[in-house]
C-alpha positions, 0 to 999 in steps of 0.5 A: 537250834542246831540243824538236824533231826537227831534225837535230843535226849533232853527235850525241854532244853537247858536252863539259860540256854539261848540259840538262833537259827538264821532263816535259810532264805536270809542266808541264801539271799544276804550271805551267799551272794554277798562277796563281803560275807560269802567267805565265812558266815554264821548259820546257827549260834548258841550257848548252852550252860550246864547242858546235861544230857546234851547229845548229837549224832550225825552219821553223815555229817552236815554241810556246815562246820561246827565250833564248840567251845567248852568253858566249864564241865566236860564232854566227848566229841568224836569225828569219824573214828577219832575221839576227843575229850573236851574240858574247860578251855578246850575247843573243837571245830568239826569239819563239814560232811564228816560223821560225828557225835558229841555228848555232854558228861552226865556227871559234870555237864559242859557249858558250851558256846557253839556256832555253825558256819559256812563259806569258801574261806573256811577250808583255808582257815581250818587248814591254818588251824591244823598247821598250828595245832595238828588236830581239830581240838585246841586249848585257849586261856579264858579271856573275858573279851572272847565272851564279850565278842560272842555276846556282841555277835549274838545280841546283834543277831537278835536285832534282826537280819538287815544287811548292816547287821549281817555284815557286822556280825559275820566280820566280827565272827571271823575275829572270834574264830581267829581268837582261837587260832591265834590265842597268843595274839588275841586281845594282846594289849591286855596281857600283862605277862609274856612268856614266849621268847619271841614275843619278849624279843620283839618287845625288847626291839620296840623298847630299843628302836634307837639302838643297833643290835647284832643277832647275838645281842637280841638272842642274849636278851631272851637267853637263847643261842643265836642259831636257836633264836634265829630259827625260832624267830623265823618259824614264828614270824616268817622273818629273820630277827634283824630284818624284822627289827628294821621293819619296826624301825621303819614303821616308827619312821612312818609315824615320825614322818606323818605326825612330826616335823622332824627332818629325815636326818633327825628321824634316822638318828632317832632310830639309831642310824647315823647315815641318813642316806642308808636310812633312806635306802632302807625306807625305800626298800621296805615301803616302796617310796623314799621318806620325803615322798611318803611324807608328801603323800600323807600330807596330800591325803590329810589335806584332802580329808581322806584321813 
């Protein structure tokens, strides 16, 4: 259960609740000292359905970060002097060492997935979250894959605290956290509708790797002006649009080199580049070696059974 001695207003718990508190001796021995796990690791985790009267107040905070993800009902969270209302789809991360309180709504109690976690990589991860959404609270679309990932983490923890179990659980938990920070990318393959113009433009590029585009042509494909599209694209990806297009062309070229017997000239042509020498220079600049050297290296690795 959650690790404080504050009053719990409903002593008997909540119907269907589940919670695991990892032994502190296990955390100290297997997580803190393990370089693979010390970045981010779970200390407590649980699920409270329709948690009427659920309440916590910690005047001095705790030494763990807390994730609360609300999937039904509603509740209130206060971090220091800032209040937050949580509805279905909202999540919040409460920073370590900060005074806080949270409570389920009396008339429409929340259903929450929660976890306490620590590690030296947590602060930069939370800083990334704040850069993307400006505060500790966010909203994510319901995704069954996120719940399945949580359940997988929980069920594996129930099986005990072997090193393998802890490694699997905590690396999976990093993925779980990233699903809140990058909701637009989580389980991307199952998403049928894309409304972000940058995502649409990248899909347009992927479907037309054989073509050569100008900036204006790519911007037109998503009904934006060249200047607005270019600024938005660079803000979201870190790259100029045409440079990004060249990167995914070269990514495809790597696949051709690895999985086909196409010649360099044929690969260049398949990617809409008439001059194979220009293609080779582009490939070398991006990948750090020439196409033929890349092909030879991959063949050597395959023969050595490293792949």
